[in-house]
C-alpha positions in Angstrom: 83.8 14.1 18.1 86.9 16.2 17.6 86.5 19.8 16.7 88.9 22.7 16.0 87.8 26.2 16.0 88.5 28.2 12.8 88.4 32.0 12.6 88.0 33.5 9.1 87.5 37.2 9.5 84.4 37.7 11.7 83.0 34.2 11.1 83.8 31.4 13.6 82.8 27.9 13.0 83.6 24.3 14.2 85.3 22.0 11.7 84.4 18.3 11.9 87.3 15.9 12.2 88.1 14.1 8.9 87.2 10.7 10.4 83.8 11.9 11.4 83.1 13.3 7.9 84.1 10.0 6.3 82.0 8.0 8.8 79.0 10.1 8.0 79.6 9.7 4.3 79.9 6.0 4.5 76.7 5.8 6.6 74.8 8.0 4.1 75.9 5.9 1.2 74.8 2.7 2.8 71.4 4.0 3.9 70.6 5.7 0.6 70.9 2.5 -1.3 67.1 2.1 -1.6 66.8 5.4 -3.5 70.0 5.1 -5.6 68.0 3.7 -8.5 66.3 7.1 -8.9 69.6 8.8 -9.7 70.4 9.4 -13.3 68.7 11.0 -16.4 64.9 10.7 -16.9 62.7 12.1 -19.8 59.1 11.9 -20.9 56.2 13.7 -22.5 53.2 15.2 -21.0 51.0 18.3 -20.6 51.7 21.4 -18.6 49.1 24.3 -18.5 47.2 22.6 -21.4 50.3 22.5 -23.7 52.3 19.5 -24.8 55.8 19.4 -23.2 58.8 17.2 -23.2 60.4 16.9 -19.7 64.0 16.1 -18.8 65.1 15.4 -15.2 68.6 14.9 -13.9 69.1 13.5 -10.4 72.6 13.6 -8.9 73.9 12.7 -5.4 75.9 15.5 -3.8 78.4 16.0 -1.0 78.3 12.8 1.2 75.3 11.3 -0.8 72.7 12.6 1.7 71.8 15.4 -0.7 70.2 14.9 -4.1 70.1 17.6 -6.7 67.2 17.4 -9.1 67.2 19.6 -12.3 63.9 19.5 -14.3 63.6 21.1 -17.7 60.4 21.4 -19.7 60.5 22.0 -23.4 57.6 23.2 -25.5 56.5 21.7 -28.8 59.1 23.8 -30.7 61.9 22.4 -28.4 62.4 25.8 -26.6 63.0 25.7 -22.8 59.8 26.8 -21.1 60.8 26.1 -17.5 63.9 25.0 -15.6 63.8 24.1 -11.9 66.6 23.2 -9.5 65.7 21.4 -6.3 67.9 20.1 -3.5 66.6 17.3 -1.3 68.3 16.0 1.8 67.6 12.7 3.4 67.8 12.0 7.1 69.7 8.7 7.0 69.2 8.0 10.7 
């Protein structure tokens, strides 16, 4: 793996070679194929704390595909947002 050292102010970090980044992205895309069907928009109805709610969830692949962002929104009976949650999941593709 090729690295070059960058110095930005007082922060120093290694930067991955572009070919390494691309290789990791390709590997992640291939190995995430079994969960790809979960990505997209989902909605349904249910009960939360004894109250009827409508739920919406959006699942999106991020960065190289090994991260999935999940945004969940619960709406009360009047259509007002009662809860919004953002979660990031990372999959070990090895």
